[in-house]
N, C-alpha and C positions, 0 to 999 in steps of 0.2 A: 557608293560614296568613295571619294578619292583616297588614295593610300595615306595612312596616318603613321607618324612617328611618335610613339607615346613613351614618355619617361615616367618611371615609377620611383619616387624618392622615398627613402626610408632611413631610419637609424636602427642599429642593432642594440637597442636598450630592451633586453628581453627578446625572445624569439618571435613573438607574435607579429610584429611589424614587418620583419623581413619575410617570414613565411606567407603572410597575407599578400605581400607584393608579388612573391614568386607564384603563388596559386592564381592570383588575378591575371598576371601577365600571361601565364600558360593558358588560362581559359579564353582570354581575348585572342591569343595566337591560334588556338584550336578552332574557334568559331569564325574568326576573320583572318584568314591567311595573308591578306593584303596588309595587315598591320605589322609594323616593325616595333617591337617592344624592347625597351632597355631598362634594366634595373640599375638604379643609381644610389649608392651609399652617400648620404648627405654629408658625411665627414670626409674632407679631402685627404689624400694620401700624405703621410708624413706628420700628421697631427697626433703623435703618440700620446701626448699629455691629455688632450681632449678625449681621445678614444678611451684612455684609462679612466678618466673622470666619468664619462657618460656610460660606457659599457660595463667596465669592471666595478665602477662605483655603484651603479644601479644594482648589479648582482650582489655586491657586498652588503648594501643597505637592506635589501629585501630577504636575503638568505642568512648571512653570517651575523649581522647585527640588526635584526628586524625591529628593535625598539627605536632605531633611528628613522625608519621609513615614515611612520605616522607624522612625525614632526616635519620632515622634508615635504611630504605630500600636502599637509595643511598649510604650511608657509607659502608654498607655490600657488595656492589659491588666491593669494592677495594680488590685486591688479598691478601694484607697483613692482612686486617681486617678479611677476610674470614678464612685465615689460623689460625689466633689467636682464632677465635670463635670455629673452629673445634678442635683445640688443647684443649680448655676448655671442650668441649662436650666429647671428647675422655677420658679425665681424669675422668669425672663424670660417664660415661656409660660403659667404657671398661670392668670392671669386671662383670658387669651385663650381657653384651652381651656374654662374654665368658661362663658364667654360663648357660644362656638360650640355647646356641648352644650345650653345653655339655649335659645338662639335657635332651633335646629333641632329641639328636643324629640327628641333622638336616642334610638332604641331599641336601637342596636347600634353598636359602634365597631370599625373595622379599623385597625390601626397598621402602617405600612410603613416606619418608621424606628426603629432601636433606641434612640435618645435620647428617644423620646416615650412608651415603654411605662410606665416608672416614673412620670413626671409625670401621665399620664392616670389611672393607677390611684390615685394619691394624691388627685387632684382628685375622682374618683368617691367615694372614701372620705369626703372632706371634705363632699361634697354629699349623702352618704347615698343614693346611687343604685346600684341593682343592675342595671347595664347590662352585657350580655355584651361582653367585649373579646377580639378575635382579633388575633393577631400573624402577619404574613406576612413570613417571613425571606427577604429578597430576595437574599442571598448564598447560592448553592446548595451550594458545597463547602467553602470556607474561611470559617468563620463566626466573627466576632469575639466575644469573651466578653460584650460589651455586650448582644448579643441574648439572652443567658441570665441577665442580671443580676436581672430580676424573674421568679422561678420560677413555673412552672405556670399560665401563661396558655395558653389553647388556641392552638396555633401550626401554621401550614402551613410545611413545609420541603420542599426540592426535591432531597434525596438522603438515602440511608441514612447516609452519612457525617455529614451535619448532624444527623440524629436521634441518632446515637450520641454525637456531640459534646455535645448538650444533656443527654443522660442522664449523661454524665461530670460535668456541672456540677450534677447533683442534680435534674434534671427527671424527672417521672414519665412513662413511655412513653405512657400513655393520653392525655396532653395533646398529643401530637405526631402529625401526619398527614403522610405523604410523598406528594407529587404530582409529576408532570412539571412542569418549569419553566414559568412563565407567559410567554407571548409574544403579540405582536399577532395579531389574529384571522386576518389573511391568511396567516399562516404555519401553515396547516393542511395544506398540500400545496404542490406546485410547478407551474409553468406547463407546458403540453403543448409538444411540439416545434413545432407550428404557431403557438402563442401566442408562443413565443420568436422565431420568424421575424418575426411581426407586430411585436413589440416592438423588434426590431433595426431595422426600417424606421422605427418611430416615433422612435427616438432616434438615427437615422442612424449605426448601428454596422455595421461590416463583417460580411458573412454567413459567410465561410469562413476567418476568421482567429481564432485563440484569443484569448479575452477575459480580461484580468486586471483585477480590481476592487480598488482601494485605498480602503478606507473604515474609519474608526475611531470612528464615532459623531458626536455633536453638535459636537465640537471638531476633527474631522478626524483624520488619521493622521500623527503626527510622523514626520519624515524621509522623507515621500513623495518630495520632490525628490531626495534623495540616492539613493533606490532607483531612480527613473526614470533618473538619470544612469548608474548601474551597469548597468541593463538596456540602455541605449543603447550602452555600451561593448561589451556582448556581442552587440549586434545581435539582440536577442531577437525572435523571430518572433511578436509578439503586439500586440494593440491594448489600450490602457490606459484604464480609466474611473477617475477620481479624484474622490472626494467629500470636500470640505473642511468641510461642515456650516456652522456659524455662524462658523467661523474665517476671517474676511475677509482677515486678513493673510496667511495661508497661501495662499489663493486668488489674491491679487494677486501674491505672490512666484512661485507656480507659473506663472501666465500670463506674467509678465515673463521668467522663465527660458526658457519655450517660444518666446517671440518671438525669442530669440537662437539658437534651435536649430530651424530650419524643418523639418528631416527628422524630428526627434522630435515636433514639434508635429502632424504629419500623423497620428501614431499615438496621440495622447492627447486625451481629452475631459475637461474639468474641470467639475465641478458644485459649486455651493455648497450651501445648505440645501435639501433636497428632501423630497418626500413620496411618492416612488416607489422607495424603496430595495429593496422586494420585487422590482420589475421588474429592476433592475440586478443584484441577486444572482442572479436566474435566468438572466440573459444570460451571466454570467461562468463561465468554466471553472475558474478559481482565484480565491480571495478572500484578500487580505492585509488583516489587521485588527489591532485591539487585543484585550486579554484580557477584555473585559467579558462577563459571562455571557449576557446577552440576545442580543448580536450573535453570539457563537459558536454558541449553540443555534439561532438563526434560520438561520445558514449551514448547520448540520448538518441541520436539518429539511428543507431543500430539496436535501439530498444532496451538498453541496459540501464539500471539505476546506479548513478554514481554516488559513492560515499566520499565526501570531501574531508581530508585530514587536516589541511591547512590552506590558507589563501592569503594573498597580498592585501594588506590594509588599503581600504579606499577603493582602488580600481577594480578589485575582484569581489567586493562585497555584494554587488547586485547579482552576480552569477549564483552565489550561494542563496541569496534571497529568492531567486527564481526557482531553485530546487525545492526550497522549504515551502514556498507559497503554493506550489502545485503538488506537493507531496510526492515528488518523483525522485527523491534522493534524501541525503542527510548530511549534516556537518557535525563531526565528532573529532576533536583534536586530541583527546586523551587516548593513547594506544590501548590501555586496559579496557576502557569503556567501548572503544571501537571493536575490539576483539569480541566482547560480549554481544554487541550488535550483530556482528557477522554470524556468531553462533545462533542467535535468535532467528535471523533470516534463513539460515540453512535448515534449522529444525522446524521452522514454520513457513514453508514455501508460499502459503496463501498471501502473506504480506508482500513477499517478493513479486508474486504474480499481480497483485493489486497495483503496485507501483508500475509494473510493465504496461498494464492496461491504461493507466493514467498517462503514461508517456505516449502511447499510441493515439490517445484521444486528442493530444495537442497538434497532431498532423504537422510535425516539424519537417523542414526541408533544407537542402543545401542551396544557399543563395548565390554561389559563385558565378554560375552561368548568367543569372539575371543581372548581377552587378557588372559582369563583362559586357553585356548588351548595353547597359546604361553608359558605361565608359565609352564604348564605340559610338553611340548615337548622340551623346551630349555635345553641345556646341557652346 
């Protein structure tokens, strides 16, 4: 096949869209060296107001004022509201999209954010370009109608539920291909027992103590401090690894709290932003996390049961439903109840082992290579 110049368009509303674009572009580059892959932020430079609204506003709504998010999420399901929002996005991004397509002489476009599909299609129509456009639907189970607003673009989806949802909105089944969810390449397997021993030495983690990892992605796991205090009350026989990501405030607050609790401090190690999450996940016996699809599936792929402490209304509901339906994890938002659940699992390992066996029975896999092949071969 001739050399391709593939543009991957995303918005940084949450980390999932950008990291999916990055992982997919890397997979295509690895499998097909003749491909030229370019990551493109859909927002043009200099649009500080819109960047604040879309990136900081999203983060603010789902984290700081979460009661706002259900209202915003449900209002945007209305066709009229979606059309209005897409009209505004097109006005902001159209010239930038045209410039990027022209500058890179794109032969194929992959879209990883629902707000960009319609504007890109309109730009191509205006420019009279017949370039293949592929849509990668990053929400695996609960898919917002925005993804289906522009019908019958070839799309990669990550569950039969998503495919059936698209069909209900009028999509033709032949435009939809179901893949295992895309994950980082290292999540194609887990570390061996000897590798785990070696990693415990590397990170100075106890050898014979159960390990509980608290990690929620780039912004940390909310209420990690409260959960640690509840576990302290129960004298939980475990060692805790806490990853706060880019959330420096949470990291400082945790470290300050631990300074006043020397006994607890001996059993907790706090990390900020790291690039070895795969290692820590492998070391852990139990992982407490948020409801993001990539994190949950990464945990499951290495055979660990996730305990979800919180999730984003609407878009992450299906991820939690998947865990509960297959009995391979749990959702407990209350730190006190979650601490008791952790104690029960540690003191009754048969339940933990049963969840691990159910995870194995699902035969989950990393779909990034398969999606990369689909991107390369699609016309």
